[in-house]
N, C-alpha and C positions, 0 to 999 in steps of 0.2 A: 552491401548495397547491389544492386542489380545493374548489369550491363544487357548491350543488345541482345544476345542470347540468353539471358536467365530471366526466369518468370519471377514477377515481386513475390516477397514474402505472403502467404494468404493472411495472416495478420493485417496487412496493409489495408485491405479492402473491408475491414471488418472497424467498429466504433469508428466512423469516420476518418480512418488512417491515424489513430491515437494509440499509442501504446499503454496499455493499463497497467500500473504500477501498484500493488497492494502497499500501503502505508500506515504504520502504526507509531504513535508517538506515547512516552511517558514523561508528564510535565509534574510541576511543583504548584500545580494550580489548574484554574478555568480560564484563565485572563491569556490571550497568547500575545499580548502587549507586555503585559506586567509579569508575569508568572515564568519561569525558567523551564526551559525544553531542557530535557536529562538524557532523554533515550530515543531514538530513531531506529524504527527496522523497515526496509524496503525489499519486496518479493517482487522480482521480474516475472511477467507470465510470458508464454508462447504457445503457438498453437502448430497445432499439424496440419499436413495435408489434406485430411478429410473434416477439418474445421474443429477439431477439439483443441480445447483452450486446457492447459495445464500448466502448473508453477513450475520454475526453473530455481535462481539462484536468490538466495536471501543475504540480505546485507546489513549489517548492524554497528551503529556505532556509539557509544557513549559519550555525553556532552556536558562538559561543564555550565554552570550556571553563568550566564553573562552578568557583566558588573551591574550591581543595584537590582539585579533579581530578586522578586518576591517568592518564597518556600512557605506555601503551606502545609503545617505538619501533619493536618489530615489528609493531605494528597502525598505526601512522602508514607504516611501510615498504611494508606491505600495500595501504593506501588511496592513498598517494603525498600524503596531505594535510598540509600545513606547519599547524598551527594558528595559529601567528602572523604568517601573510603577511596582510599589511594589504589586498591584491588580493581574498583573499574576501569582504569586507564581510560578516564575520559579526558577529550581534548576539547579546544574552542569550537565554537560552533561555525565559525568560516572554515577550519580544518575537516572538522564531522562532515557537515554537508556535501563540501567539495568529494570527501570519500564515499560520500550516499550517491552523488550527482552525478561522477565520471563514469561508474557503470551502467548509469541508465541511460545518459546520453548514447553508449556505444550500442545498449541494446536498440534503442531507437534507430539508430540507423543500420544495424544490423535485420531488423526487421521491416525496414524501409515506411517506416512511418513517420511523420511531422513532427511530432513531439509526445509525450508522456503524458497520462489522465491517471489521475489520482482516484484511486479504490480505497474504500475506509470503511471501518463501520462506524457510523456517525461522521462521515466524511468530512464536512465542514469542521469540525472540532480539527482532526490531523492538517487539515489545508490550512487552518488560520494559522496555526503553530509553525508550520513547515515555512509559509512564506514571511511571516512575522521574523523567523530566525535567518532567514535567506537576506530579507530588506536589512537587520543589523550589520550582517555579515558583508555587507556590500558585494553578494553575489548578482553577476551581471547576469548570466546563462542558467536560468532555473529552467530544466528540461519539463516541468509542468505547466497543465492548460493555466492560465491564471485565475479561471474561475470555476471552470466545469470539473464535476467529479461523478464517479459512481459510489453510490450508497447502499451498501449490503443491509442496514437497519430497513430501509427503506423496500428493497428488494426480498429481503426476509418475510417482512411483512405481508408482502404480496403472497412469495410460495409456499410460504410454512405459516403463516398466520403468527409469528412471532419475531421479535424485534431484538431482543437479548442475545448478543453475540452466542453465549454458552448453550441456551436452549433452542435457537436455531440450528446450531450444529448438530444437536441430538436428534433434532428433527429430520434432519437432512441426512444422517446415519454416519456423523463425523465423530470420530471420538474426539470428547473434551474434557482434559484434565482440571478442577478448578485451582488446583494447588500450584498448576504452573501459568494460569492466567496471569495479565498483568505485566508479562515480559512482553516487552515489544516486539520479539521475535515470535515468540509462540503465537501472540494474538493476532499479527501480520499474516501467519501460516495459515492459520486456522480462518482468518477472512479471506485469505486465496482460495482457500479449498472449497467455502461456502459459494464464493463468485462464481469461481469455476465451474461448480456443480450446478448452478443456479443457469447459467449460460450455456452450457452442454445439452441439460436437461429441454430448455426452449428449443434449442436445435434438434434436439432426438423427436420433439414433438412438431415438428414441421416449420420452426422459425428460422431466421435468417442467420447464419447460410444455411440453407436447407439440406439434409443429409444426402449423401448420394443414393438413387433410384435402389441400387440394390439393398439398402440398408433400411428402406420402408416396408 
């Protein structure tokens, strides 16, 4: 946090004072209320003094299916996750989300922001699963905005004419390995690179915040 002699963090004046955190979830289906949350990754972003956005820490948690959770075999085949594999070292939703939320709250404070805002590729999906799990776990201090998100599928459609993550990354010059995809950490980091690239390119073109005069 700032004091009387320290300027606010540059990110506090961007995105309405919200800290962008990129989230990707892997699940046992498409219904956030009934289907299991199996894996969560969160990538925290920061901004330098010149207004350039980049990713920093990645936090990942494997999650046990909640009691009574539905698991669609087609979803498990897609992600390659075996929910009952002990090597996953999965934990209950409350424990896993607490481990994810704690560093996000710390980053919100360190960046002089008001709260976090979820960035995702088809962000509503990730937002719905995250909030449904937080509700089940009775977590009162969810650091994320309750309904606002940034969706890189929409932004990539505008910037690159493609809404599929792998194709948008390739068009943006971001390496993408389809064999690594559908891991929450990999997808979240690629989504973070895509989001930062679009935001930084907008800035280079004269968008907010404008680049310093010598860079124009």
